C-alpha positions, -999 to +999 in steps of 0.1 A: +000+000+000+030+022+003+034+024-035+000+040-038+008+065-011+042+074-027+028+078-062-002+098-050+019+122-030+043+126-059+014+134-083+000+159-058+034+175-054+040+177-091+006+192-096+014+219-069+047+226-087+028+231-120+003+253-102+033+275-090+045+278-125+010+286-138+013+322-126+036+327-156+017+304-180-019+300-169-027+270-191-001+249-173-023+253-142-049+231-158-025+202-160-013+210-125-047+210-109-056+177-127-025+160-112-032+175-078-068+160-079-055+126-090-029+127-062-056+137-037-078+109-049-051+083-043-043+098-008-080+098+001-082+062-009-050+053+011-063+070+043-099+060+036-110+096+041-137+107+016-136+143+027-101+147+011-115+138-023-148+157-020-132+189-009-104+184-034-129+180-062-148+212-054-114+230-052-106+215-086-139+227-102-134+263-088-097+262-097-105+253-133-130+281-135-104+306-120-076+294-143-100+296-173-110+331-165-073+341-159-063+326-193-093+342-210-085+376-195-048+374-204-054+364-240-084+388-246-063+418-233-034+407-255-055+404-286-074+436-279-042+456-277-026+439-308-059+444-328-061+480-318-025+486-327-029+470-361-060+489-370-048+522-357-010+525-350-016+558-331-038+542-304-026+540-269-028+503-258-046+511-226-074+526-246-082+493-263-090+475-231-125+478-216-119+486-179-154+476-167-151+442-184-117+437-167-131+446-133-160+422-137-137+394-148-113+401-119-142+401-094-155+367-106-120+353-107-115+365-071-145+346-060-134+315-078-099+317-064-113+322-029-137+292-032-109+271-046-086+279-017-113+272+009-120+238-005-084+229-010-077+241+026-103+217+039-088+188+019-052+198+030-062+201+066-077+166+066-046+152+049-024+171+074-042+155+103-037+120+087+000+125+080+010+150+107+024+173+080+022+207+095+037+224+064+005+213+045-017+230+071+005+262+068+003+260+030-035+258+032-037+289+053-013+308+030-035+296+001-066+312+016-048+344+024-033+346-011-067+340-026-082+368-005-054+391-016-058+384-053-082+413-055-051+435-050-028+416-073-002+409-045-022+378-037-009+361-069+026+362-053+012+348-021-005+320-040+028+312-057+044+308-022+014+287-010+016+262-039+054+260-035+049+251+002+022+226-007+045+210-032+073+207-006+048+194+020+034+167-004+068+155-015+081+153+020+050+137+034+052+104+053+024+082+062+014+084+099+028+054+117-001+032+128-002+023+164-019-010+173-035-013+206-020-044+223-045-068+238-049-066+276-026-090+295-042-119+312-040-118+350 
């Protein structure tokens, strides 16, 4: 059963690393969050704790939505600026981006990042209790703080740190040693 644990923690760690990198290339985050979910599924099975998988799945859904919005916003802004510069070389790039649309997308993305962080925090906390990996609990708190701060951009840096800590926690995780109660001694 150790093989399942080892491969699952490695997948979750690799997924967290890819989520760290996704701040530079958002589409990589999709692969990262899928690997994280597969790793959480294996760990939930290993520890027979369904809450890890359920909360991880909800975090996955909201994470995909947040990553999708971030990707859409990045590419739509890029193509709006390029399109405006091609049609009118004298235009200032900032004039080609609709500020109200950006504010709406950022607000919705903020909500999805926050929901993702809350559900992953629940999954990570359950897993931290099963493995006694305190760094995972710390990463979960930093993940929520980073998600709350995404509304003021600095949260993206905090999220990067949280996913990096989660990766380190997953990769250094050891299964909790099982203690067996010894039968009472006969008088």
